[in-house]
C-alpha positions as CSV (number, residue, x, y, z in Angstrom):
1,X,18.4,3.4,8.1
2,X,19.1,2.1,4.6
3,X,20.2,-1.5,4.2
4,X,22.9,-2.7,1.8
5,X,24.0,-6.2,1.4
6,X,27.8,-6.4,1.7
7,X,30.1,-9.3,0.8
8,X,29.8,-12.0,3.4
9,X,33.6,-11.9,3.9
10,X,33.4,-8.2,4.9
11,X,30.6,-8.5,7.4
12,X,31.8,-8.4,11.0
13,X,29.5,-9.8,13.6
14,X,28.7,-7.1,16.2
15,X,29.5,-7.8,19.8
16,X,26.1,-6.6,20.9
17,X,22.7,-6.2,19.3
18,X,19.9,-4.5,21.2
19,X,17.6,-2.8,18.6
20,X,15.4,-4.3,16.0
21,X,17.1,-2.5,13.2
22,X,20.5,-4.0,14.3
23,X,18.9,-7.5,14.4
24,X,17.3,-7.0,11.0
25,X,20.6,-6.0,9.4
26,X,22.4,-8.9,11.1
27,X,19.8,-11.3,9.6
28,X,20.0,-9.6,6.2
29,X,23.8,-10.1,6.1
30,X,24.0,-13.6,7.5
31,X,20.9,-15.5,6.3
32,X,21.6,-16.9,2.8
33,X,17.9,-16.8,1.7
34,X,17.6,-13.2,2.7
35,X,20.8,-12.2,1.1
36,X,19.5,-13.5,-2.2
37,X,15.9,-12.3,-2.0
38,X,16.7,-8.8,-0.7
39,X,19.2,-7.8,-3.4
40,X,18.0,-4.9,-5.7
41,X,17.1,-7.6,-8.3
42,X,15.1,-9.6,-5.8
43,X,11.7,-9.1,-4.3
44,X,12.9,-7.2,-1.2
45,X,9.8,-8.2,0.7
46,X,11.6,-8.3,4.1
47,X,13.0,-4.8,3.6
48,X,9.6,-3.5,2.6
49,X,8.1,-5.1,5.8
50,X,10.8,-3.5,7.9
51,X,9.9,0.0,6.7
52,X,6.2,-0.6,7.2
53,X,6.9,-1.7,10.8
54,X,9.4,1.1,11.5
55,X,6.9,3.8,10.5
56,X,4.6,2.5,13.3
57,X,6.9,1.2,16.1
58,X,10.1,3.1,15.4
59,X,13.1,1.0,16.5
60,X,12.1,-1.0,19.5
61,X,14.5,-3.0,21.7
62,X,14.6,-6.7,20.8
63,X,13.6,-7.7,24.4
64,X,10.4,-5.6,24.2
65,X,9.1,-7.4,21.1
66,X,6.5,-10.0,22.0
67,X,3.1,-11.3,20.7
68,X,1.0,-8.4,22.0
69,X,3.5,-5.7,20.9
70,X,3.6,-7.2,17.4
71,X,-0.1,-7.7,17.0
72,X,-0.9,-4.1,18.2
73,X,1.5,-2.9,15.5
74,X,0.0,-5.1,12.9
75,X,-3.5,-3.9,13.8
76,X,-2.5,-0.3,13.2
77,X,-0.8,-1.3,9.9
78,X,-3.9,-3.0,8.6
79,X,-6.1,-0.1,9.6
80,X,-3.9,2.4,7.8
81,X,-3.2,0.4,4.6
82,X,-6.0,-2.1,4.2
83,X,-3.4,-4.8,3.7
84,X,-4.7,-8.4,3.7
85,X,-4.2,-10.9,6.5
86,X,-1.6,-12.8,4.3
87,X,0.4,-9.6,3.8
88,X,0.3,-8.9,7.5
89,X,1.5,-12.4,8.3
90,X,4.5,-11.9,6.0
91,X,5.5,-8.9,8.2
92,X,5.1,-11.1,11.3
93,X,7.3,-13.8,9.6
94,X,10.0,-11.1,9.1
95,X,9.9,-10.2,12.8
96,X,10.0,-13.9,13.9
97,X,12.9,-14.7,11.6
98,X,14.9,-11.7,13.0
99,X,14.3,-12.8,16.6
100,X,15.1,-16.4,15.9
101,X,18.4,-15.6,14.2
102,X,19.4,-13.2,17.0
103,X,18.7,-15.8,19.6
104,X,20.7,-18.4,17.6
105,X,23.6,-15.9,17.4
106,X,23.5,-15.3,21.2
107,X,22.0,-11.8,21.2
108,X,18.7,-13.0,22.8
109,X,18.1,-15.4,25.6
110,X,15.0,-16.8,24.0
111,X,12.4,-16.3,21.2
112,X,8.9,-15.2,22.2
113,X,5.9,-17.1,20.8
114,X,4.3,-14.8,18.2
115,X,1.2,-16.2,16.5
116,X,0.2,-15.3,13.0
117,X,-3.3,-13.9,12.2
118,X,-5.9,-16.5,11.2
119,X,-6.6,-16.4,7.5
120,X,-10.2,-17.0,6.6
121,X,-11.6,-17.5,3.1
122,X,-10.5,-14.7,0.8
123,X,-13.3,-12.2,0.4
124,X,-14.2,-10.2,-2.7
125,X,-12.7,-6.8,-2.1
126,X,-15.0,-4.1,-0.9
127,X,-15.5,-1.0,-3.1
128,X,-17.2,2.4,-3.0
129,X,-20.0,3.5,-5.4
130,X,-19.2,6.6,-7.4
131,X,-21.8,8.5,-5.3
132,X,-19.9,7.5,-2.2
133,X,-16.6,8.7,-3.7
134,X,-18.3,12.0,-4.5
135,X,-19.4,12.3,-0.9
136,X,-15.9,11.5,0.4
137,X,-14.5,14.2,-1.7
138,X,-17.2,16.6,-0.4
139,X,-16.4,15.8,3.2
140,X,-12.7,16.4,2.7
141,X,-13.5,19.7,1.0
142,X,-15.8,20.6,3.8
143,X,-12.9,20.1,6.3
144,X,-10.8,22.5,4.2
145,X,-8.5,19.7,3.1
146,X,-8.5,20.1,-0.7
147,X,-5.3,18.1,-1.1
148,X,-6.9,15.1,0.4
149,X,-10.1,15.6,-1.6
150,X,-8.0,15.6,-4.8
151,X,-6.0,12.5,-3.7
152,X,-9.2,10.6,-3.0
153,X,-10.4,11.5,-6.5
154,X,-7.1,10.5,-8.1
155,X,-7.0,7.1,-6.5
156,X,-10.6,6.3,-7.2
157,X,-10.4,7.3,-10.9
158,X,-6.9,5.8,-11.7
159,X,-6.5,2.8,-9.4
160,X,-3.2,4.1,-8.1
161,X,-2.0,2.7,-4.8
162,X,-1.6,5.1,-1.9
163,X,2.2,5.2,-2.2
164,X,1.9,5.6,-6.0
165,X,-0.3,8.7,-5.5
166,X,2.2,10.2,-3.0
167,X,5.2,9.5,-5.3
168,X,3.7,10.8,-8.5
169,X,5.9,13.5,-10.1
170,X,5.1,16.2,-12.5
171,X,7.0,14.6,-15.3
172,X,5.1,11.3,-14.7
173,X,2.2,12.9,-16.5
174,X,2.4,12.5,-20.2
175,X,0.1,15.1,-21.7
176,X,1.0,14.2,-25.2
177,X,-0.6,10.8,-24.8
178,X,-2.8,11.7,-21.8
179,X,-1.5,8.9,-19.6
180,X,0.2,8.6,-16.2
181,X,3.5,6.9,-16.1
182,X,3.5,4.8,-13.0
183,X,6.6,3.1,-11.6
184,X,9.0,4.4,-14.3
185,X,11.8,5.5,-11.9
186,X,13.6,4.2,-8.8
187,X,11.8,6.7,-6.6
188,X,8.3,5.9,-8.0
189,X,8.8,2.1,-8.3
190,X,5.6,0.2,-7.9
191,X,4.8,-2.6,-5.5
192,X,5.2,-5.2,-8.3
193,X,8.4,-3.4,-9.5
194,X,6.7,-2.9,-12.9
195,X,6.1,0.0,-15.1
196,X,2.7,0.8,-16.5
197,X,0.7,3.5,-18.3
198,X,-2.7,4.5,-16.9
199,X,-5.0,6.6,-19.2
200,X,-6.1,9.8,-17.5
201,X,-9.8,9.8,-16.8
202,X,-11.6,12.9,-18.0
203,X,-12.6,13.7,-14.4
204,X,-8.9,14.0,-13.5
205,X,-7.9,16.4,-16.2
206,X,-8.6,19.6,-14.3
207,X,-7.0,18.2,-11.1
208,X,-3.8,17.2,-12.8
209,X,-3.6,20.3,-15.0
210,X,-3.7,22.5,-11.8
211,X,-1.0,20.4,-10.1
212,X,1.4,20.3,-13.1
213,X,1.2,23.9,-14.1
214,X,4.2,25.9,-15.4
215,X,5.0,27.0,-11.8
216,X,5.9,23.4,-10.9
217,X,9.3,21.8,-11.7
218,X,9.4,18.6,-13.7
219,X,10.7,16.6,-10.8
220,X,8.3,18.1,-8.2
221,X,6.1,15.7,-6.4
222,X,2.5,16.4,-7.3
223,X,1.1,15.7,-3.8
224,X,3.8,17.2,-1.6
225,X,1.3,17.8,1.1
226,X,1.7,14.2,2.2
227,X,5.3,13.6,3.5
228,X,4.5,10.0,4.4
229,X,1.6,7.5,4.5
230,X,0.8,8.2,8.2
231,X,0.2,11.9,7.5
232,X,-2.3,10.9,4.8
233,X,-3.8,8.2,7.0
234,X,-4.5,10.5,9.9
235,X,-6.3,13.0,7.6
236,X,-8.2,10.2,5.9
237,X,-9.5,8.7,9.2
238,X,-11.4,11.9,10.0
239,X,-13.1,11.8,6.6
240,X,-13.9,8.1,6.8
241,X,-15.4,8.5,10.3
242,X,-17.7,11.2,9.1
243,X,-18.7,9.1,6.1
244,X,-19.5,6.1,8.3
245,X,-21.7,8.3,10.5
246,X,-24.0,9.1,7.6
247,X,-23.7,5.9,5.5
248,X,-23.6,2.6,7.5
249,X,-22.8,0.6,4.4
250,X,-19.3,2.0,4.8
251,X,-17.7,-0.3,7.4
252,X,-14.4,-1.1,9.0
253,X,-13.7,-3.2,5.9
254,X,-13.4,0.0,3.9
255,X,-9.9,1.5,3.7
256,X,-7.9,3.9,1.5
257,X,-7.1,0.9,-0.6
258,X,-10.9,0.5,-1.2
259,X,-10.6,3.6,-3.5
260,X,-8.2,1.5,-5.8
261,X,-10.5,-1.5,-5.5
262,X,-13.4,0.7,-6.7
263,X,-11.6,1.8,-9.8
264,X,-10.9,-1.9,-10.7
265,X,-14.4,-3.0,-9.9
266,X,-16.1,-0.2,-11.9
267,X,-13.9,-0.9,-14.9
268,X,-14.7,-4.7,-14.9
269,X,-18.4,-4.1,-14.3
270,X,-18.5,-1.6,-17.2
271,X,-17.2,-4.3,-19.5
272,X,-13.6,-3.2,-19.8
273,X,-11.6,-6.4,-20.8
274,X,-10.0,-8.0,-17.8
275,X,-6.6,-8.1,-19.4
276,X,-6.8,-4.3,-20.0
277,X,-7.8,-3.7,-16.4
278,X,-4.9,-6.0,-15.3
279,X,-2.5,-3.7,-17.1
280,X,-3.9,-0.5,-15.7
281,X,-3.9,-1.9,-12.1
282,X,-0.4,-3.4,-12.4
283,X,-1.6,-6.8,-11.2
284,X,0.9,-9.7,-11.6
285,X,-1.8,-12.2,-12.5
286,X,-5.2,-12.1,-14.3
287,X,-6.6,-14.2,-11.4
288,X,-6.0,-11.3,-9.0
289,X,-7.9,-9.0,-11.4
290,X,-10.8,-11.3,-11.9
291,X,-11.3,-11.5,-8.1
292,X,-12.6,-7.9,-8.2
293,X,-15.8,-8.6,-10.1
294,X,-18.6,-7.4,-7.8
295,X,-21.6,-9.5,-6.9
296,X,-25.2,-8.3,-7.1
297,X,-24.4,-5.2,-9.2
298,X,-27.0,-3.4,-11.4
299,X,-26.3,-5.7,-14.3
300,X,-27.2,-8.7,-12.2
301,X,-30.5,-7.1,-11.1
302,X,-31.3,-6.1,-14.7
303,X,-30.8,-9.7,-15.9
304,X,-33.0,-11.0,-13.0
305,X,-35.8,-8.6,-13.9
306,X,-35.9,-10.1,-17.4
307,X,-36.7,-13.6,-16.1
C-alpha cells in the first residue's frame, strides 16, 4: 500500500477501520504534524517505520496489537537490520500514535500500554576486522552463495547501507571517475535523502566490472538476487551463525550493518580525515562520524609500547 497525503477537505473519514494499514492512513490524513512531516519534502519517518513493520508483521488487525506483539516484531527488526534502540523506539512511537488516534476517532475501545525499549549509554559501534570480512566472504562462497559473498564485500569496502546495496543500479557506477553514485534517483534515495559519491575501492573493481558488463542494461539492479531485505537477512543469518561458531569475538552485537561500521572505522583508523569519511558515509553530522573511532586499535598499542 502506497500512502499519499490528500487535501484535508477531500478526505472522508471511513465508517470502520480494522487493519493497521487503514489506521495508519487515517492518522496520516488527519494528524497535522504527520501531514506536514510525511510530505515528499519532509522526513517521512513514520512512512518508513510503517514499511519496516509491514515487512515483518504484514497488516495485523488493530485489536491484535499489544505490547508483546509489538516487541516481538521490534526484536526481529533489530536482529535483521542492526537498528539502534532509539530507531526502534521511533517505530514503537508510530504504532502508539496510530492506536491513540484510532481510539480517539472511535475505531478502538481503548489503547494498550506499549512500553518503549530502555535506552542505555550509546556504545561505540562494533566492527569486523578485515580478516573477519575475508572469512565471512569465504563462508558465503562455501555455501554456494556467491551473490551474498559479493554483497558482503561491497558493503564492507564501500560503507553502503543494506538498502543502498540492494538498490544500486548499473548506471550508478561511474567508470569515468571510478565512483559509485549513491542516492541520485528516487528509487535509490538514501536514508538521509542525500546524494553522495563513494570512490570505488580497488578490491571492488573486479566485482563491479562483472556485474555491470555489456550484457546488463543501464537501469538493471546490480544485486537482483535480493528482492527484499528479508531475503538477504535469511541468507546472511546462516553465514553469521557459522562465523560465530568459529570466532567467538563475533557476537549478537554484530549485524549486517556492522559491515558498514567496519568501513567507516577502518577509514578513520587509517587516518582518512573525518570530514571526508562523513561524506563517503552520508552522515548528517560529523559527531556521528567521530563516534566510530575504535578503541584499543593497533595504533593505540604501538603508542603504548613506546612508553
